[in-house]
Every structure is written in structure tokens, then in C-alpha cells.
C-alpha positions as semicolon CSV with decimal commas, in nm:
position;residue;x (nm);y (nm);z (nm)
1;M;9,266;11,833;11,809
2;N;9,482;11,540;11,894
3;A;9,755;11,548;11,628
4;L;9,965;11,283;11,797
5;R;9,669;11,043;11,798
6;A;9,610;11,105;11,426
7;L;9,978;11,045;11,350
8;L;9,978;10,722;11,554
9;V;9,664;10,598;11,381
10;G;9,829;10,691;11,050
11;A;10,131;10,482;11,143
12;L;9,902;10,190;11,227
13;L;9,723;10,231;10,894
14;W;10,059;10,234;10,717
15;A;10,150;9,904;10,884
16;V;9,816;9,744;10,791
17;I;9,843;9,870;10,433
18;F;10,203;9,745;10,415
19;I;10,087;9,397;10,517
20;E;9,792;9,415;10,277
21;W;10,022;9,511;9,985
22;S;10,266;9,236;10,079
23;I;9,984;8,985;10,054
24;L;9,869;9,133;9,722
25;L;10,223;9,113;9,583
26;F;10,295;8,756;9,688
27;A;9,963;8,570;9,719
28;P;9,933;8,323;9,431
29;V;9,579;8,427;9,340
30;V;9,647;8,800;9,299
31;K;10,022;8,841;9,252
32;D;10,007;8,852;8,871
33;M;9,694;9,064;8,835
34;G;9,878;9,383;8,730
35;D;9,666;9,695;8,763
36;R;9,379;9,489;8,903
37;Q;9,587;9,465;9,222
38;N;9,541;9,839;9,259
39;F;9,165;9,800;9,226
40;V;9,166;9,529;9,494
41;H;9,381;9,756;9,712
42;Y;9,143;10,050;9,678
43;V;8,847;9,831;9,773
44;L;9,036;9,697;10,076
45;L;9,146;10,049;10,166
46;I;8,786;10,145;10,247
47;P;8,748;9,922;10,556
48;I;9,109;9,987;10,658
49;V;9,057;10,365;10,666
50;L;8,713;10,326;10,827
51;F;8,882;10,126;11,103
52;G;9,145;10,399;11,142
53;A;8,877;10,670;11,158
54;W;8,680;10,470;11,413
55;L;8,994;10,427;11,621
56;F;9,073;10,799;11,600
57;Y;8,721;10,908;11,701
58;K;8,637;10,639;11,956
59;N;8,734;10,861;12,252
60;G;8,494;11,141;12,158
61;N;8,734;11,346;11,947
62;K;8,555;11,601;11,725
63;T;8,844;11,700;11,494
64;N;8,758;11,767;11,130
65;G;8,789;11,432;10,952
66;F;8,957;11,577;10,646
67;L;9,227;11,730;10,865
68;A;9,264;11,405;11,060
69;G;9,295;11,223;10,725
70;V;9,571;11,459;10,616
71;L;9,762;11,395;10,940
72;M;9,719;11,018;10,902
73;L;9,843;11,052;10,544
74;I;10,148;11,250;10,657
75;A;10,243;10,968;10,895
76;G;10,213;10,718;10,611
77;I;10,414;10,933;10,371
78;V;10,696;10,972;10,623
79;L;10,707;10,597;10,686
80;D;10,696;10,525;10,313
81;A;10,982;10,769;10,256
82;L;11,192;10,619;10,536
83;I;11,109;10,249;10,498
84;T;10,910;10,146;10,192
85;V;11,098;10,330;9,917
86;P;11,458;10,271;10,030
87;L;11,411;9,913;10,152
88;F;11,145;9,767;9,924
89;A;11,043;9,972;9,620
90;G;11,368;10,139;9,520
91;P;11,631;9,862;9,533
92;Q;11,437;9,607;9,328
93;N;11,282;9,839;9,073
94;G;11,507;10,143;9,070
95;V;11,214;10,357;9,187
96;T;11,304;10,699;9,323
97;H;11,111;10,881;9,593
98;V;10,973;11,121;9,333
99;E;10,850;10,838;9,109
100;F;10,698;10,655;9,404
101;F;10,507;10,951;9,547
102;T;10,390;11,101;9,216
103;S;10,250;10,777;9,079
104;G;9,889;10,822;8,978
105;W;9,796;10,508;9,172
106;M;9,956;10,647;9,487
107;L;9,780;10,981;9,450
108;I;9,443;10,806;9,416
109;G;9,512;10,629;9,746
110;F;9,601;10,960;9,911
111;V;9,272;11,117;9,803
112;E;9,076;10,807;9,904
113;L;9,222;10,811;10,255
114;I;9,138;11,178;10,308
115;L;8,788;11,144;10,162
116;I;8,696;10,834;10,360
117;S;8,815;10,981;10,690
118;G;8,633;11,305;10,612
119;L;8,312;11,127;10,518
120;Y;8,333;10,915;10,833
121;W;8,358;11,235;11,037
122;M;8,064;11,393;10,855
123;K;7,844;11,085;10,900
124;K;7,938;10,960;11,247
125;V;8,091;11,251;11,438
126;K;7,975;11,591;11,316
């Protein structure tokens, strides 16, 4: 298993998702959509995670996709804890780390990432 590769891909996914959320928050068409932004995010998350899984497995790696998804998620959680919450979510909205990470919307994204990477592994690698 290449844990470092999974963590690096997870960091890349975090950056892509950060950019995607920034667009969703500020683009005139979708910025005032409320919870529908989350739906758009979850739809966009599918190709983003598929790209990350493809990148992780492109060198012939055979690691369990669910485990790789967990490692990618850990990288994203660490970056969210160090960057997103203190610099972007917390100061403007008074959101604590606990509130940020236990949000139902966030937990859905966590599960989606792990499931998509696991299903990619089952379909394309295993």
C-alpha cells in the first residue's frame, strides 16, 4: 500500500474541492441556492473523487479502495482543520471545529468519498 500517495491525492482532492466550493459560494448563479449548493457539490464530488481514484491507481496500485478513500479523507480532514476552519469557516460564521466536522452535510461528503473510491477499486482494479 502506498499511504503517502493516498495522502497526496487526498491533499489534491482537498484543493480541488476547496476551489469548487469557492465557486459555489461566490458564483452569481449558485451563490444563493442554500441547501441546493450541497446537492450540486455532491454531484460534482463524483467526478472529482473518480479523478482522484484514477490518479491513485494509475501506477498499478492494488490497495483496497475503501482504505485508500479513508486515507484521502484523512488528508482532507487535516487540511480542513488547519486551513479551512480557522481561516474561512470559523472567523466569518463563528463555526467551531466540532460544528464544522459534525455537520450532516460534511458527513455525507465523507461517506461519498469513501464509497466512490471503494467502488472505483471494485470496478476497475480488483
